[in-house]
N, CA, C and O of each residue as an XYZ file, in Angstrom:
664
protein
N      49.903    -36.532     20.173
C      48.995    -37.477     19.148
C      47.760    -37.240     19.346
O      47.099    -36.984     18.340
N      47.110    -37.248     20.586
C      45.739    -37.055     20.771
C      45.346    -35.657     20.475
O      44.331    -35.458     19.807
N      46.019    -34.732     20.889
C      45.770    -33.483     20.642
C      45.679    -33.131     19.169
O      44.807    -32.365     18.759
N      46.617    -33.712     18.344
C      46.544    -33.438     16.941
C      45.200    -33.957     16.265
O      44.546    -33.330     15.433
N      44.896    -35.266     16.794
C      43.764    -35.991     16.338
C      42.432    -35.296     16.503
O      41.576    -35.175     15.627
N      42.370    -34.815     17.861
C      41.152    -33.688     18.391
C      41.030    -32.757     17.412
O      39.987    -32.638     16.769
N      42.114    -32.001     17.210
C      42.214    -30.828     16.131
C      41.935    -31.263     14.746
O      41.368    -30.451     14.016
N      42.238    -32.378     14.297
C      41.831    -32.808     13.141
C      40.403    -33.289     12.959
O      39.863    -33.266     11.853
N      39.758    -33.753     14.125
C      38.439    -34.181     14.153
C      37.691    -32.844     14.125
O      36.807    -32.671     13.286
N      38.000    -31.927     14.977
C      37.160    -30.538     14.863
C      37.325    -29.941     13.653
O      36.429    -29.215     13.222
N      38.478    -30.156     12.938
C      38.557    -29.478     11.509
C      37.581    -30.084     10.516
O      36.854    -29.416      9.780
N      37.634    -31.477     10.562
C      36.830    -32.171      9.713
C      35.391    -31.952     10.136
O      34.638    -32.007      9.163
N      34.813    -31.736     11.216
C      33.347    -31.593     11.558
C      32.984    -30.144     10.941
O      31.963    -29.909     10.295
N      34.129    -29.099     11.292
C      33.802    -27.807     10.799
C      33.571    -27.836      9.227
O      32.572    -27.314      8.733
N      34.438    -28.403      8.548
C      34.449    -28.405      7.190
C      33.241    -29.079      6.692
O      32.754    -28.627      5.656
N      32.657    -30.120      7.277
C      31.431    -30.858      6.900
C      30.210    -29.726      7.278
O      29.308    -29.621      6.448
N      30.159    -29.004      8.320
C      29.316    -28.227      8.592
C      29.306    -27.037      7.761
O      28.202    -26.593      7.445
N      30.277    -26.492      7.385
C      30.361    -25.206      6.524
C      29.907    -25.649      4.982
O      29.174    -24.931      4.301
N      30.372    -26.770      4.578
C      29.897    -27.306      3.277
C      28.356    -27.644      3.207
O      27.769    -27.441      2.144
N      27.773    -28.078      4.142
C      26.368    -28.323      4.309
C      25.684    -26.860      4.242
O      24.753    -26.614      3.475
N      26.199    -25.997      5.051
C      25.505    -24.640      4.958
C      25.600    -23.820      3.686
O      24.805    -22.910      3.451
N      26.693    -24.198      2.782
C      26.858    -23.616      1.563
C      26.085    -24.199      0.510
O      26.072    -23.630     -0.581
N      25.412    -25.296      0.692
C      24.583    -25.800     -0.306
C      23.759    -24.920     -1.004
O      23.183    -24.047     -0.354
N      23.572    -24.999     -2.406
C      22.560    -24.052     -3.146
C      21.237    -24.729     -3.001
O      21.040    -25.940     -3.100
N      20.317    -23.757     -2.744
C      18.877    -24.330     -2.633
C      18.206    -23.873     -4.064
O      17.838    -22.729     -4.329
N      18.141    -24.846     -4.797
C      17.427    -24.543     -6.169
C      16.056    -24.968     -6.172
O      15.491    -25.824     -5.491
N      15.583    -24.114     -7.176
C      13.790    -24.388     -7.450
C      13.177    -24.320     -6.369
O      12.201    -25.068     -6.306
N      13.429    -23.554     -5.277
C      12.480    -23.267     -4.103
C      11.658    -22.094     -4.491
O      12.131    -20.996     -4.782
N      10.625    -22.340     -4.479
C       9.594    -21.073     -4.762
C       8.616    -20.926     -3.785
O       7.910    -21.902     -3.529
N       8.442    -19.818     -3.163
C       7.343    -19.662     -2.152
C       6.235    -19.018     -2.871
O       6.348    -17.914     -3.403
N       5.190    -19.708     -2.877
C       3.911    -19.337     -3.561
C       3.005    -18.632     -2.265
O       2.731    -19.159     -1.187
N       2.641    -17.248     -2.759
C       1.853    -16.798     -1.804
C       0.563    -16.394     -2.395
O       0.598    -15.943     -3.540
N      -0.654    -16.494     -1.741
C      -1.761    -16.349     -2.500
C      -2.039    -14.617     -2.810
O      -1.635    -13.736     -2.050
N      -2.721    -14.393     -3.939
C      -2.839    -12.976     -4.140
C      -3.688    -12.355     -3.375
O      -4.744    -12.934     -3.118
N      -3.460    -11.155     -2.880
C      -4.200    -10.334     -1.977
C      -5.377     -9.950     -2.528
O      -5.322     -9.245     -3.536
N      -6.615    -10.318     -2.006
C      -7.736     -9.790     -2.789
C      -8.459     -8.667     -2.003
O      -8.422     -8.564     -0.777
N      -9.102     -7.863     -2.821
C     -10.001     -6.641     -2.379
C     -10.926     -7.159     -1.304
O     -11.710     -8.077     -1.545
N     -10.843     -6.582     -0.120
C     -11.805     -6.824      0.778
C     -12.659     -5.448      1.113
O     -12.137     -4.517      1.725
N     -13.945     -5.420      0.676
C     -14.784     -4.315      0.815
C     -15.086     -4.015      2.224
O     -15.746     -4.806      2.897
N     -14.572     -2.754      2.769
C     -14.941     -2.535      4.194
C     -15.821     -1.195      4.304
O     -16.207     -0.850      5.421
N     -16.114     -0.507      3.281
C     -16.947      0.529      3.404
C     -17.034      1.307      1.889
O     -16.363      0.896      0.943
N     -17.826      2.327      1.792
C     -18.273      2.944      0.590
C     -17.863      4.490      0.638
O     -18.142      5.159      1.633
N     -17.345      4.919     -0.213
C     -16.819      6.377     -0.309
C     -17.542      6.987     -1.567
O     -17.676      6.385     -2.633
N     -17.990      8.255     -1.304
C     -18.634      9.036     -2.348
C     -17.811     10.219     -2.650
O     -17.519     11.005     -1.749
N     -17.426     10.392     -3.844
C     -16.637     11.537     -4.410
C     -17.775     12.638     -4.732
O     -18.788     12.438     -5.403
N     -17.422     13.742     -4.161
C     -18.473     14.943     -4.175
C     -17.889     16.097     -4.930
O     -16.732     16.503     -4.812
N     -18.701     16.522     -5.622
C     -18.353     17.831     -6.475
C     -19.415     18.799     -6.004
O     -20.547     18.552     -6.420
N     -19.268     19.889     -5.190
C     -20.511     20.830     -4.970
C     -21.510     20.188     -4.329
O     -22.688     20.455     -4.565
N     -21.167     19.347     -3.522
C     -22.219     18.556     -2.784
C     -22.913     17.353     -3.359
O     -23.539     16.551     -2.666
N     -22.746     17.255     -4.892
C     -23.296     16.339     -5.572
C     -22.335     15.069     -5.620
O     -21.117     15.232     -5.547
N     -22.877     13.856     -5.740
C     -22.175     12.711     -5.731
C     -21.787     12.544     -7.374
O     -22.625     12.458     -8.272
N     -20.351     12.518     -7.547
C     -19.947     12.157     -8.835
C     -19.594     10.666     -9.026
O     -19.513     10.282    -10.193
N     -19.381      9.808     -8.076
C     -18.892      8.519     -8.144
C     -18.928      7.828     -6.791
O     -18.465      8.349     -5.777
N     -19.500      6.633     -6.824
C     -19.324      5.787     -5.508
C     -18.220      4.989     -5.728
O     -17.973      4.581     -6.863
N     -17.337      4.643     -4.523
C     -16.227      3.731     -4.492
C     -16.343      2.898     -3.516
O     -16.585      3.342     -2.394
N     -16.209      1.633     -3.710
C     -15.974      0.533     -2.733
C     -14.561      0.857     -2.105
O     -13.649      1.239     -2.839
N     -14.400      0.719     -0.892
C     -13.092      0.910     -0.225
C     -12.746     -0.132      0.768
O     -13.498     -0.606      1.619
N     -11.515     -0.422      0.546
C     -10.724     -1.152      1.876
C     -10.124      0.179      2.645
O      -9.688      1.158      2.039
N     -10.174      0.054      4.065
C      -9.639      0.797      4.802
C      -8.563      0.506      5.695
O      -8.548     -0.459      6.458
N      -7.498      1.522      5.562
C      -6.183      1.295      6.267
C      -6.123      2.388      7.340
O      -5.968      3.589      7.120
N      -6.264      1.814      8.499
C      -6.608      2.749      9.650
C      -5.642      2.194     10.741
O      -5.770      2.729     11.842
N      -4.729      1.250     10.637
C      -3.732      1.051     11.643
C      -2.240      1.239     10.970
O      -2.056      1.535      9.789
N      -1.354      1.043     11.814
C       0.029      1.117     11.291
C       0.455      0.337     10.235
O       0.992      0.876      9.267
N       0.265     -1.041     10.292
C       0.567     -1.999      9.425
C      -0.192     -1.814      8.137
O       0.407     -2.008      7.079
N      -1.389     -1.475      8.135
C      -2.338     -1.417      7.139
C      -1.893     -0.143      6.156
O      -1.945     -0.161      4.927
N      -1.465      0.910      6.945
C      -1.103      2.256      6.260
C       0.377      1.991      5.615
O       0.703      2.439      4.515
N       1.272      1.158      6.494
C       2.602      0.857      5.739
C       2.576      0.031      4.521
O       3.368      0.181      3.591
N       1.631     -0.850      4.560
C       1.521     -1.948      3.449
C       0.770     -1.442      2.328
O       1.192     -1.614      1.184
N      -0.409     -0.775      2.581
C      -1.290     -0.206      1.565
C      -1.687     -1.367      0.447
O      -2.080     -2.477      0.806
N      -1.539     -0.986     -0.962
C      -1.952     -1.708     -1.940
C      -0.741     -2.452     -2.466
O      -0.723     -2.814     -3.642
N       0.296     -2.701     -1.629
C       1.626     -3.405     -2.040
C       1.367     -4.849     -2.366
O       0.527     -5.473     -1.718
N       2.033     -5.397     -3.315
C       1.988     -6.697     -3.754
C       0.506     -7.102     -4.516
O       0.183     -8.271     -4.726
N      -0.240     -6.051     -4.848
C      -1.493     -6.380     -5.443
C      -1.272     -6.419     -7.014
O      -0.540     -5.553     -7.493
N      -1.734     -7.169     -7.681
C      -1.666     -7.362     -9.027
C      -2.504     -6.378     -9.936
O      -2.098     -5.857    -10.975
N      -3.809     -6.212     -9.329
C      -4.860     -5.495    -10.081
C      -5.835     -4.975     -8.837
O      -5.769     -5.329     -7.661
N      -6.790     -3.999     -9.462
C      -7.604     -3.551     -8.738
C      -8.878     -3.125     -9.802
O      -8.665     -2.517    -10.851
N     -10.105     -3.509     -9.391
C     -11.196     -3.312    -10.226
C     -11.442     -1.575    -10.123
O     -11.009     -0.808     -9.263
N     -12.240     -1.294    -11.246
C     -12.716     -0.057    -11.374
C     -13.730      0.103    -10.268
O     -14.465     -0.811     -9.897
N     -13.722      1.444     -9.717
C     -14.548      1.859     -8.580
C     -14.265      0.995     -7.366
O     -15.130      0.532     -6.623
N     -12.954      0.831     -7.249
C     -12.327      0.233     -5.972
C     -11.278      1.140     -5.575
O     -10.757      1.890     -6.401
N     -10.888      1.114     -4.189
C      -9.796      2.000     -3.847
C      -9.504      1.609     -2.517
O     -10.171      0.730     -1.972
N      -8.481      2.236     -1.895
C      -8.093      2.217     -0.528
C      -8.049      3.549      0.093
O      -7.414      4.482     -0.399
N      -8.858      3.641      1.384
C      -9.048      4.843      1.854
C      -7.822      4.715      3.398
O      -7.991      3.891      4.297
N      -6.881      5.535      3.368
C      -6.068      5.644      4.507
C      -6.691      6.682      5.438
O      -7.062      7.798      5.074
N      -6.767      6.199      6.671
C      -7.418      7.280      7.782
C      -6.393      7.414      8.843
O      -6.066      6.451      9.536
N      -5.910      8.536      8.972
C      -4.881      8.745     10.008
C      -5.496      9.363     11.310
O      -6.638      9.820     11.246
N      -4.853      9.398     12.397
C      -5.245     10.009     13.716
C      -5.245     11.516     13.413
O      -6.208     12.215     13.727
N      -4.179     11.999     12.812
C      -4.184     13.615     12.850
C      -3.872     13.995     11.477
O      -3.471     13.164     10.663
N      -4.061     15.352     11.169
C      -3.856     15.957      9.994
C      -2.329     16.358     10.055
O      -1.842     16.924     11.033
N      -1.629     16.021      8.942
C      -0.278     16.293      8.715
C       0.134     16.161      7.348
O      -0.611     15.574      6.563
N       1.432     16.723      6.898
C       1.755     16.433      5.456
C       1.952     14.902      5.465
O       2.488     14.297      6.393
N       1.445     14.313      4.295
C       1.705     12.808      4.053
C       2.574     12.701      3.039
O       2.790     13.642      2.276
N       3.101     11.645      2.944
C       4.214     11.444      1.827
C       3.969      9.729      1.580
O       4.116      8.932      2.507
N       3.646      9.383      0.440
C       3.488      8.078     -0.009
C       4.457      7.698     -1.232
O       4.762      8.552     -2.063
N       4.923      6.386     -1.303
C       5.668      5.943     -2.401
C       5.102      4.714     -3.043
O       4.055      4.247     -2.593
N       5.664      4.192     -3.986
C       5.064      3.004     -4.659
C       6.086      1.706     -4.495
O       6.130      0.815     -5.343
N       6.771      1.713     -3.486
C       7.565      0.423     -3.289
C       6.421     -0.762     -3.187
O       5.354     -0.736     -2.574
N       6.984     -1.781     -3.972
C       6.408     -2.993     -4.054
C       4.847     -2.839     -4.593
O       4.009     -3.731     -4.468
N       4.621     -1.651     -5.167
C       3.150     -1.694     -5.657
C       3.194     -1.727     -7.223
O       3.687     -0.891     -7.981
N       2.561     -2.888     -7.513
C       2.474     -3.195     -9.048
C       1.271     -2.432     -9.967
O       1.153     -2.339    -11.189
N       0.614     -2.035     -9.102
C      -0.575     -1.053     -9.765
C      -0.250      0.421    -10.085
O       0.234      1.090     -9.172
N      -0.454      0.969    -11.225
C      -0.296      2.698    -11.187
C      -1.370      3.194    -10.687
O      -2.483      2.804    -11.040
N      -1.172      4.154     -9.768
C      -2.167      4.766     -8.974
C      -2.369      6.117     -9.116
O      -1.414      6.789     -9.506
N      -3.607      6.748     -8.836
C      -3.794      8.186     -8.468
C      -3.802      8.093     -6.986
O      -4.264      7.093     -6.435
N      -3.285      9.145     -6.278
C      -3.182      9.259     -4.709
C      -4.028     10.833     -4.628
O      -3.717     11.835     -5.273
N      -5.087     10.713     -3.713
C      -5.538     12.010     -3.419
C      -5.531     12.383     -1.819
O      -5.959     11.605     -0.967
N      -5.053     13.526     -1.562
C      -4.811     13.964     -0.309
C      -6.029     14.762      0.135
O      -6.462     15.631     -0.622
N      -6.658     14.510      1.403
C      -7.825     15.227      1.946
C      -7.570     15.676      3.311
O      -7.002     14.940      4.118
N      -7.961     16.844      3.600
C      -7.741     17.564      4.957
C      -8.870     16.781      5.755
O      -9.590     15.867      5.353
N      -8.820     17.416      7.038
C      -9.667     16.752      8.109
C     -11.102     16.885      7.832
O     -11.919     16.098      8.310
N     -11.471     18.002      6.962
C     -12.901     18.198      6.608
C     -13.211     17.482      5.450
O     -14.329     17.676      4.971
N     -12.452     16.689      4.894
C     -12.617     15.797      3.703
C     -12.600     16.450      2.369
O     -13.221     15.986      1.413
N     -11.780     17.688      2.309
C     -11.606     18.324      1.106
C     -10.338     18.031      0.435
O      -9.334     17.966      1.144
N     -10.232     17.835     -0.899
C      -9.131     17.597     -1.623
C      -7.899     18.637     -1.270
O      -8.073     19.832     -1.511
N      -6.909     18.277     -0.818
C      -5.912     19.526     -0.723
C      -4.921     19.436     -1.926
O      -4.518     20.428     -2.533
N      -4.572     18.166     -2.205
C      -3.579     17.907     -3.411
C      -3.762     16.433     -3.829
O      -4.494     15.639     -3.238
N      -2.952     16.137     -5.003
C      -3.244     14.764     -5.583
C      -1.973     14.617     -6.461
O      -1.319     15.556     -6.915
N      -1.718     13.265     -6.634
C      -0.635     12.925     -7.714
C      -1.297     11.983     -8.703
O      -1.943     11.011     -8.312
N      -1.153     12.240     -9.832
C      -1.740     11.524    -10.785
C      -0.662     10.531    -11.513
O       0.444     10.963    -11.840
N      -1.074      9.089    -11.761
C      -0.470      8.204    -12.466
C       1.064      7.798    -11.780
O       2.102      7.688    -12.432
N       0.930      7.609    -10.315
C       2.260      7.112     -9.590
C       2.656      5.916    -10.354
O       1.816      5.085    -10.698
N       3.921      5.801    -10.633
C       4.552      4.616    -11.350
C       4.897      3.662    -10.370
O       5.452      3.899     -9.297
N       4.454      2.328    -10.901
C       4.778      1.184     -9.957
C       6.175      1.023     -9.698
O       7.079      1.311    -10.483
N       6.305      0.516     -8.475
C       7.728      0.110     -8.142
C       8.664      1.319     -7.847
O       9.835      1.104     -7.533
N       8.147      2.659     -7.944
C       9.020      3.700     -7.848
C       8.980      4.151     -6.354
O       7.940      4.165     -5.696
N      10.110      4.489     -5.913
C      10.361      4.805     -4.454
C      10.346      6.305     -4.107
O      10.417      6.743     -2.959
N      10.245      7.050     -5.242
C      10.253      8.382     -5.155
C       9.025      8.841     -4.243
O       7.902      8.341     -4.305
N       9.436      9.924     -3.344
C       8.393     10.181     -2.380
C       7.308     11.298     -3.045
O       7.617     12.211     -3.809
N       6.025     10.993     -2.572
C       5.055     11.814     -3.392
C       4.262     12.282     -2.185
O       3.397     11.604     -1.631
N       4.710     13.737     -1.762
C       4.029     14.336     -0.504
C       2.959     15.031     -0.911
O       2.816     15.412     -2.073
N       2.057     15.261      0.116
C       0.860     16.155     -0.057
C       1.424     17.651     -0.011
O       2.469     17.898      0.590
N       0.769     18.527     -0.598
C       1.006     19.941     -0.727
C       0.586     20.716      0.479
O       0.997     21.846      0.742
N      -0.384     19.929      1.294
C      -1.050     20.632      2.519
C      -1.321     19.495      3.507
O      -1.284     18.335      3.095
N      -1.575     19.749      4.709
C      -1.803     18.537      5.797
C      -2.805     17.948      5.291
O      -3.588     18.569      4.572
N      -2.961     16.665      5.570
C      -3.931     15.730      5.219
C      -4.151     14.719      6.160
O      -3.192     14.174      6.706
N      -5.505     14.353      6.455
C      -5.875     13.423      7.436
C      -6.286     11.981      6.685
O      -6.132     10.903      7.260
N      -6.800     12.089      5.395
C      -7.333     11.085      4.655
C      -6.419     11.137      3.184
O      -6.093     12.130      2.533
N      -6.143      9.709      2.927
C      -5.553      9.627      1.504
C      -6.449      8.506      0.841
O      -6.833      7.503      1.442
N      -6.723      8.801     -0.445
C      -7.552      7.724     -1.319
C      -6.560      7.282     -2.399
O      -5.993      8.153     -3.059
N      -6.327      6.058     -2.610
C      -5.642      5.495     -3.711
C      -6.779      4.917     -4.563
O      -7.730      4.283     -4.106
N      -6.555      5.228     -5.936
C      -7.414      4.865     -6.990
C      -6.595      4.181     -8.019
O      -5.371      4.132     -7.899
N      -7.219      3.648     -9.029
C      -6.511      3.170    -10.311
C      -6.034      4.363    -10.989
O      -6.759      5.353    -10.892
N      -4.912      4.472    -11.685
C      -4.176      5.696    -12.388
C      -5.375      6.010    -13.429
O      -6.025      5.134    -14.000
N      -5.554      7.339    -13.574
C      -6.374      7.679    -14.625
C      -7.844      8.395    -14.013
O      -8.441      9.321    -14.563
N      -8.205      7.786    -12.875
C      -9.389      8.094    -12.448
C      -9.558      9.638    -11.859
O     -10.661     10.185    -11.855
N      -8.580     10.167    -11.453
C      -8.551     11.660    -11.253
C      -8.860     12.594    -12.622
O      -9.504     13.643    -12.636
N      -8.353     12.060    -13.534
C      -8.793     12.932    -14.953
C     -10.074     12.325    -15.221
O     -10.996     13.137    -15.292
N     -10.392     11.048    -15.398
C     -11.811     10.508    -15.737
C     -12.751     11.144    -14.801
O     -13.807     11.458    -15.351
N     -12.685     11.403    -13.648
C     -13.792     11.925    -12.641
C     -13.558     13.444    -12.596
O     -14.416     14.081    -11.986
N     -12.643     14.060    -13.085
C     -12.424     15.650    -13.148
C     -12.329     16.023    -11.501
O     -12.825     17.045    -11.028
N     -11.729     15.183    -10.855
C     -11.342     15.547     -9.348
C     -10.373     16.703     -9.379
O      -9.368     16.765    -10.087
N     -10.811     17.634     -8.500
C      -9.982     19.011     -8.223
C      -9.847     19.298     -6.935
O     -10.651     18.859     -6.113
N      -8.802     20.081     -6.586
C      -8.610     20.665     -5.229
C     -10.017     21.353     -4.802
O     -10.633     22.088     -5.572
N     -10.365     21.102     -3.769
C     -11.610     21.655     -3.233
C     -12.685     20.844     -3.171
O     -13.610     21.073     -2.392
N     -12.661     19.561     -4.191
C     -13.846     18.632     -4.122
C     -13.703     17.785     -2.740
O     -12.705     17.789     -2.020
N     -14.808     17.115     -2.533
C     -14.854     16.538     -0.969
C     -15.135     15.092     -1.144
O     -15.446     14.645     -2.248
N     -15.032     14.337     -0.073
C     -15.558     12.935      0.030
C     -16.557     12.825      1.312
O     -16.623     13.635      2.236
N     -17.229     11.773      1.168
C     -17.958     11.309      2.199
C     -17.898      9.839      2.251
O     -18.220      9.216      1.240
N     -17.481      9.141      3.433
C     -17.442      7.669      3.423
C     -18.144      7.154      4.834
O     -18.386      7.758      5.879
N     -18.362      5.812      4.431
C     -19.071      4.910      5.465
C     -18.318      3.581      5.758
O     -18.312      2.756      4.844
N     -17.710      3.286      6.867
C     -17.353      1.921      6.984
C     -18.624      1.112      6.932
O     -19.735      1.540      7.243
N     -18.312     -0.228      6.464
C     -19.605     -1.215      6.518
C     -20.212     -1.384      7.939
O     -21.382     -1.725      8.107
N     -19.401     -1.140      8.884
C     -19.915     -1.483     10.267
C     -20.963     -0.383     10.542
O     -21.903     -0.611     11.304
N     -20.792      0.936      9.861
C     -21.818      2.024     10.237
C     -23.077      2.050      9.225
O     -24.021      2.828      9.367
N     -22.972      1.097      8.180
C     -24.052      1.165      7.198
C     -25.414      0.451      7.500
O     -25.340     -0.680      7.982
N     -26.399      0.884      7.313
C     -27.739      0.289      7.650
C     -28.226     -0.661      6.527
O     -29.308     -1.239      6.633
């Protein structure tokens, strides 16, 4: 009898715990603040050594920043961008997972020369967007800027982190 009562007690406790664990959590919204642009440097787009545009940049130079990039951003102002700086020159591949802004992606060699680019990358698309040649730097701008600024393979960049500016 005691044994059956003990089993019944355990079964009742288990039922209560299971039913508590299955309660639906309704109307729980996690509010996260919008990620804001943080100017960390200035980049100059160059054509035949002439500056065609100055861009304020955020710099992604560590693994976390490079993996996150512009994910979760709702917008980016004209003349803003993100510059990815890698330790080595290699084939690079980007995608638009969790990225809400349509982007132009420009791949640069270690000597800061455009080696390839992708125009109008579609938001939230996880298709791989690889460089056509090894790249050390990658610049993300609002979609349409490559065409607007007439950026071509062979053009260059020059950039300065704020910590190095006078």
